[in-house]
N, C-alpha and C positions, 0 to 999 in steps of 0.2 A: 635172504631169509623170507619165508612164506608168512601167510597170515592165517589166523584161526577165527572162525565165527562161532560164537557161543550164545545160545539162547538161555537167558537167565530168568529166574522167577524172583521178583521182589514183592514181599508181603508188607503192606502198610500196617502200622500199629493200631489203626482204627478204621471202621467203615465210613466215618465222616471225613476222612482225609481227602483233600482236594488233589485228585490224581494228576491234573495238569500241572499243578505247582510242584508235586513230587517228581514228575517227569523232568521238569526244568532243573530241579536240584540234583537229580541223578546225572543229567548231562553236564552240569557244571563241575561235578565231583570227579569226572573221568581223569585217570592218570594220563600222562603224556604218551602219545602213540596209539591210544585207544579211541574208538569212535562208536557211536550208536547208529545202527543201520535200520532203525525203526522200532516201534513199540506195538505190542498187542496187549489186550486186556482180557483177563480170565475171571469170570464170576466164580468165586470160591464157595461161599455159603453165608447166609444171614446178612446180605448186603455188602460183604467184604469182596473187594475186587483186587486181584493181583496184577501187577505190571509185568510184562514179559518183553524186556528189551533184548534185541539181538545186537551183541557187541562184537566189533572187529578189533582184534588185538594182534600184535606181532607174535610169531611163533618162536618164542624163546623159552628159556628155562622156567620163568615164572608163570607162564600161561595166563589164566584168568584170575590168579590170586590177587594181583594188585587191584583189579576192578572190583572183586568181591569185597576186599577190605575198604575200598573207597565208598562203595554203595552201603556197606554196613554202618559207616560213620555218618550217613546222611540223616538229618532230623526227620522223624516220621517213619523210618524203616524198621520193621520188626525183625525180618530175616531175609537172607539172600541165599539162593541155591542155583547151581548150574543144572539146567535141564538137558541140554544137548550141546555137543561140541563137534566141530568138523573143520577140516582144513579147506582153504579156498585158494 
């Protein structure tokens, strides 16, 4: 079975959110078999900064769905979207 790399966009629910703390909570929420291969940050507007983690997941039927659900359940996350997906 191969693996998939997905760049995701995680929007915090407040510009005052501690992004380092949010990053740690996202890493802790990952489902089994998934790992984060780095974070980028993107200035959105009015002081709001999005986190852009690159997540490596097994290439099976669920794809990134389990990671999206896990990230959505993290305290301080407003929304999660998949920006780019590719096989590795």
